[in-house]
N, C-alpha and C positions, 0 to 999 in steps of 0.2 A: 397552493400545492394540492393536486388532485389525487386523492388516495383511493386505490382500488383493492378490495379485499381479494387475496389470492393465496389462501393458506396453504402451507406445506406441512406434510406429516413428518418431515425429516427434521426432528428437533428432540431435545431432551432437557432434563433438569440441569441447571448449572451446579457445580460442586458447591457444597455448603460453605458459605462465607466468602465465595468468590466475588470480588469487586469487578464491576464493569468499568474498566479504565483504558480501553483501547478501541479504536475505530479502524476497520480494515476495509479498503476500497478495492473493488475488482472490476474487470470487464467480463461480460458473459462469454465471449469467445465462441459464439455459435452464429450460423448463418442468418438466423432470424430471431426476433424477439419471441415469437410464438414457440419456437423450438426451445429457447432458453427457459421460458416460463414453465413449459411442460416438464423439462428436466428437473428444475428446481422443485417441482411439486410431485415428482414421480417417486413413490416409495422404494422402487427398485434402484434408483440412482444413488440414494443415500447421501445427497448433497442438498444444501439449502443456504439461503441467506436471510437476514432479517427483512431486507427490502431489495427491490429492483427498481431502478429509475429508467424509464423509457426515453427515447429520443424526443418525444413530444411533451416531456415533462410529467407524465403520469408516474405515480409512485405506487408500486405494487407491494402490498403488505403480506409477508409470508409467515413470520415467526414473531411472537411477542418478545420485546427486548429482555424481559426477565428470564427468558428461556435461552438455552444454548442452541444456536444454528450451527450447521456443519459446513463451513465455508473455507477455512483456512488449511485444513489438512495437517500434514507434518510440517511444523513451523516453529519459529524461535524469535523471541525479541526480548533483549535485556533481562535474560535469565528465565523468561517465561517459556515453557515448552508446550503448554496447552493453551494456545492462543484463543481457540474457540471458547474456552471457559471464561475468558475475561473480556471478550470483545463483542462489539456489534458489527455485523458484516453487511455491506451494501454492494450489490452488483449494478453495473451500468451497462445498458444494452449497447454492444459494440461488437462487430464480428471479430475483432482482435487480429493478431499478427497472422494467424493461420488462414483466415477467410477474407482478408482485405481490410486491414486496419485503417480507420478513418478518424478525423478529428471529432471530438465529442460536441454534440449539438448544444447551442446556446440555451435553449429551453431546458434541456437536460441538466446542464450545470447549474442553472438558476434554481431548478427544483432540488437538486442535490444540496445546494448551499442552505436552502430552507430546511430541508430534512436534517442535515448534519447540525445545524444550529440548535434544533430542538433536542437532538440526542445529547449534544454537549451540555445543554441546560439541565438535563436530567441525570447526567453521570459525570463523575470527576475525571474527565479524559484530558490530559495535558497535550500541548501541541506536538511533542516529540513521540506521542503515541497515536497519532493520526497517520496511518501508514498504507502503503500499497501491498497487495498480495506478494509482489516481487520483493518487497523489504523483508517480509517475514519468512519467505520461502525462496530465496534467490537462486537456488540451484534448479528449481523446478518450474518457476512461474515468471512471466513477463508483464503481468497486468497490474494496474491499468495502463502502464506503458508510458513511453516518452511523449505521446501527444496529449496526455492528461494535464490539465492546467493547474498544477499544484501551487504555483505562485499566486494565481488568482484566488485560490481557496484560502491561502494563508493571509492574503490582503483582506479577505472577507471574515477573518477571525477563526479559520479552521486549519489547524496544522501549522507546521513550522516552515520557514523559508530563510535561508542565509542572507539576510538584508540588513545593512548594506554588505555586499561581498567585497573584501579587499582586492586590489588589483592583483592579477596572477603574477607569479614569479617570472623572471626572465626566461627566454626560450632555452638557453643552455642549461640553466638550473633545472627547469622542468623536465628535460630530457634525462637528467640524472636522478630523477626523483625515486626510482626504484632500482638504481644500479647496484646498490649494496644490500646485503641481507639486513643490515640494521635499518635501512630505509623501509624495507618491506615490513619488518616487524613493527616499526613505528606506526605505519599506515594501518596495519591490521589492528594494532592496540587501540588506536583512536577510533577506528570504525566500530570496534567492540565496545568502547566507552559510550558511543552514541546509542548502541543497542543491537547492532548487527551480529548475527551468529557466525562465529568462526571457530576453528579448532582451539582448544580441546572440547568446546561445548557442542559443536556440530562438525560434520565432515565436509562442510561447504568450502570450495576454494576461494582464495582471496580475489581471483579474477572475477568469479561469479558475483561476489559481494560488491566489488567495485562497479560492475556493470549495473547492478541493482541500484546502487547509489546514484549513478549517472542518470538512469531512467527517472529518478525522482528529483534530484537536485542539480543536475547538469545535463538536461535532455538534448542539448545542441549537438553533442557528440557522444554517442554510446558505444564505446569500443573496448571496455575492460582494462584500459591503460590509465594509470594514475598520472596526473600532470599538475601543474601549478594551479590551474583553475579549480580542479577538484579539491586540492589542498586548501585553498582559500575558502571554498564553500564549507568544507568540514570544520575548518577553524571557526567560521562564523556560527555554525550550529553549536559547536561545543562552548563557544563563548557565552 
């Protein structure tokens, strides 16, 4: 792993006693890596991450892990409303959905895995708290998106993946998954059990949360509609 010192002034002290128990992954969502790095280090932007991983595998160091970086914004996970306080944030250089979303480079993911393994060795971060920005802010964010190789990371010991996933329900049953209010309530309740923010804890819609869930755990079809495959994936995670 090639580490490049690229300090950001956009940081502050974590709250007293805050445990670092979450890892949040982002894409930069800007046209170039230079633009992204400049913004993360611009005092006027008031945003930062602990690290940025370039497409060539270089890792840019911005903020010491013991300090709070400003990467998650308004966010929620499993009762935690100040995600920045308890998380390490990593940006991955990628233009994102706005500027021409592309698959992540092999060297970039290899460097991320090395970096993340080191972070997990230093902090008690369980698999279900290795998350995307869209998981903790589903109404606002889409990153790192459906092209991010979450399953590969999980197979490398970083994060959770519903494996093995039970076969999806029959087509007719899947079409009825959200037909009744009780079904919708059940899905929302189980997504909240996993950690997603839904009313009354946030004002995020169920459709937005389902879309975020699909970007992470069922990226082959990101449509905001619950179906048997999603249901099987969530059951595997909760199990």
